N, C-alpha and C positions, 0 to 999 in steps of 0.2 A: 757740851763738848764731847760727851761720851757718844752721843749719836753720830757726830761728825767723824770721830775716830773709828767707829764701827763701820761707817760707810767708806772711809778711807782705809780699808783693810790692807790694800796694796800700797807700797811706798809711792808717794806722790811728790813730784817736783813742780811747784808753781813757778812759771817762768815767763818773763817778758820775751817776746819774739825777737827783739832787736838789742837787748841788753848784753853787753860783752861779759859781764860778771855771771849772768845766767848761762850764757853760752859755755863758759868754763865749766860750770857744774854739770851741764848736759853732756859735755865732752867726756868728763870722768865717768858718768853713768854708762855711756856707750863703750868706752874703752874697757870698762870692767865687765861689760855684758850683763848689767844689772836689770832685772825685771822691775819696771816702775812706770807709773803713769806720768807723762809730762803734760801739764795743763797750761796752755798759753793764755795769757790775760793781758789786758790793757792796764798798765800801772796807774793810770789816772782814774780807772774804775775797777778797783779790785773786787773779785767775787765775794759774796757773803761768807762762803765756806772758809776762805782765806782770812778774812778780817776777824772771824771768831777765834782763830788760832794765832794769828799774828796781826794785832790791831793796826800796825803800821802799813800792812799790805805790801811789804817790800818784796822785790824780786832779786834773787831767787829765794823761795822758801821751801824747805824740805820737810815733809811730814811722814813719820813712820810710827804708827800706833800713838803712844803718848809723847813721842819726841817731836819737837818743833825747832828747826834750825833756820835762821834767816841771815846768815853771813856766808857769802860765796866760798871764802877760803876755809871756813870751818866745815861747811858742807863737803867740800872736796876731800878734806882730811878724814872726815867721818866715813865717807864712802870707801876710801882706800883702806881704812882700818876695819870697817864692818865687813868688807868683802876683800880679803887679803890677796887674792889671786886673780889676775896677775898684779904684782905689787907696782905701785907708781911712786912710792916713797922709799928712800934708802932705809935699811933696817937699823943701822947703828945710830945712837943718839946724836953724835957729833955731826954726821952727815945730814940728819933730819933737821937739826937746828940751823945748819948752814943753808939748807934748802929754804927754810922758812924766812931766813934773812934775805935771800936773793929774791924770793917772791914779794916780800915787803918792799924791797928796793924797786922792783918792776912796777908795783902798784903806785908807789910814791912818785916815781919819775915818769915812766912811760904811760901808765894808765891815767895819771893826773893830767898829763898833756893831752891825751886823747879826749878826756872829758872837757878840757878847755876848748879844744877845737870844735867839739860838738855843741857846746852850750854857751859859748862866749860870743861877744860882739865881733864884728869883722876884723878889727885891728888886733885884738887880743888873740883871736883864732889864728890869724896869719902868723903871728909871732910864735904861738904854740906849735903850729905845723912845722915851722922852720926848726925850732928847737928839738922836736921829736925826730925829724929826719936826721939832723946832725948827731943827735945822741945815739940813734940806732947805728948810724954809719961808724961812729967812734967805737962801737962794740963789735965791729967786724971780726977782729981776731978771735972773739969768743965763738962766733958762728962758724969760723973756719977751722977751729981746733978739733971738733968732734962732730959726729953725725947729728946729735941732738944738743940741747942747750947744756953745755958743760958736762955731757954724758954720752956714753956709747949706746945707751938704751933710752927709749922713750920714757919720760917721767912726768911727775906732776908739774914741773916748771913748764914743760912743753904744752900742757893743758892750759896754762896761763898765757903762754905766748901766742898760740894759734889763733884765738879769737881777736887778739890785738892786731896781729899781722893781716888777718882776713879783712879787717875794716879799713886798712890804710888806703886802698884805691878809692873807696867811697868818700874819703875825706880829702882826696887830691894828692895823696902820696903814692906814686906808683912804685911797686916793689922793685922794678928794674932799675929805678933811680938810686936804690940803696946798695947796688952792687951784686955780683954773681953769687957770693957766698950766702948772703941773707935771702936772696931769691930762691936758691936751691934748698935752703933750710925750710923756707916757707912752703914750697911745693912738696917737700918731704912730709910735712905735717898735713897739708891739705889733701893729699892723696891717700891718707889712711882711711880705711872704710868707716871707722868710728867717727871721724871728723865729718865725712859726707853725711852720715846719718844724723849727726848732731845739729845740722843746719835747719833753722826754721825757714818757712817760705820767704819771709822778709830777708833773712840773711842770705839765702840763695841768690837774691836779686842784687845784693850789694856789689858783687863782682863775679865775673865768669872766668876764673883762672884755674879751675880744676881740670886737669887733663884726663 
């Protein structure tokens, strides 16, 4: 392991090129302007370097010297704390706790439905697609209230939302069908320079809606 850590002297993010959770972590990297190596790999064939540090070979996995993190949300928070400028998380404990709860809710509701669409049979996938579209539309007042997700400034929650919204057209949910407010919010995220840089080649092919 010492040899691997020496070889990985620069922060390295092992990332699946089409995993939404990995995309979230990549987006934080680029929003923060962090110098790091992004190594794409096929999750069904993890590289030996990764398996020696994370036997599960999960994506994303962040390696920095002796530190190995392999949970997307933990990686995102670590990067924001390790590189505090520009901040993506609120500074006071109450706001930070509320943000964590909102991200947990997004994961349990919207990301879980996206996962069902991608990995379930046709009948269950169609049901999940309908539920995801309706749930997003029900949240329209949130998207309408402020420029970003419940905030005037781009934040960690937006790094969670952007990869989710980017994948919708590729699973048969057109952004325009969700209404103007959600569409405007999505384009606001997609047109950020960091978002464009964060896209893998596979993700670039998912949809062509960046102006």
